[in-house]
C-alpha positions in Angstrom: -9.7 0.1 -3.4 -10.6 3.0 -1.1 -9.5 6.6 -1.6 -7.3 6.5 1.5 -5.6 3.3 0.2 -5.0 4.9 -3.2 -3.5 8.0 -1.5 -1.2 5.8 0.6 -0.1 3.7 -2.4 0.5 6.8 -4.5 3.3 7.8 -2.1 5.4 4.9 -3.4 3.9 3.8 -6.7 2.1 5.3 -9.6 -1.7 5.6 -9.4 -3.3 7.1 -12.4 -5.1 10.4 -12.2 -8.0 8.7 -14.1 -8.4 6.2 -11.3 -8.6 9.0 -8.7 -11.3 10.6 -10.9 -13.3 7.4 -10.9 -13.2 7.2 -7.2 -14.2 10.8 -6.7 -17.0 10.4 -9.2 -18.2 7.3 -7.3 -18.2 9.4 -4.2 -20.3 12.1 -5.9 -17.6 14.7 -5.7 -17.8 16.1 -9.2 -15.4 19.0 -8.7 -12.6 16.7 -7.5 -13.4 14.2 -10.3 -13.0 16.9 -12.9 -9.8 18.1 -11.3 -8.4 14.6 -11.7 -9.8 14.1 -15.2 -8.2 17.3 -16.3 -4.9 16.1 -14.8 -5.3 12.8 -16.6 -5.9 14.7 -19.9 -2.9 17.0 -19.3 -0.7 14.0 -18.5 -1.8 12.2 -21.6 -3.1 9.3 -19.4 -4.0 6.2 -21.2 -7.3 5.7 -19.5 -8.7 9.1 -20.5 -9.7 7.6 -23.8 -12.3 5.5 -21.8 -14.1 8.6 -20.5 -16.9 8.6 -23.0 -17.9 5.0 -22.3 -16.9 4.4 -18.7 -20.0 3.6 -16.7 -18.4 4.9 -13.5 -18.4 8.4 -15.0 -22.2 8.4 -15.6 -22.7 10.9 -12.8 -20.6 13.4 -14.8 -22.2 13.1 -18.2 -24.7 16.0 -18.0 -22.1 18.4 -16.6 -20.8 21.0 -19.2 -17.3 20.2 -18.1 -17.7 16.6 -19.3 -18.8 17.8 -22.7 -15.9 20.3 -22.9 -13.4 17.6 -21.9 -14.8 15.1 -24.4 -14.4 17.7 -27.2 -10.7 18.1 -26.2 -10.1 14.4 -26.3 -11.7 13.9 -29.7 -12.3 10.2 -29.6 
């Protein structure tokens, strides 16, 4: 699903913040990915527990924000 499709769907249905983060990570937009991951954490999103093992988040792993977020989640 494309980012534009997700934005359109989110106008009428729930789309998880984590899913938005995955798409932004795939696009290489780390700042936006972390914005959405933070939102997922704050919203207690179910998928945030996948962060440590999600291969789609590989691009973010060396970023200090990733390490900080993982420490908050305490998996």
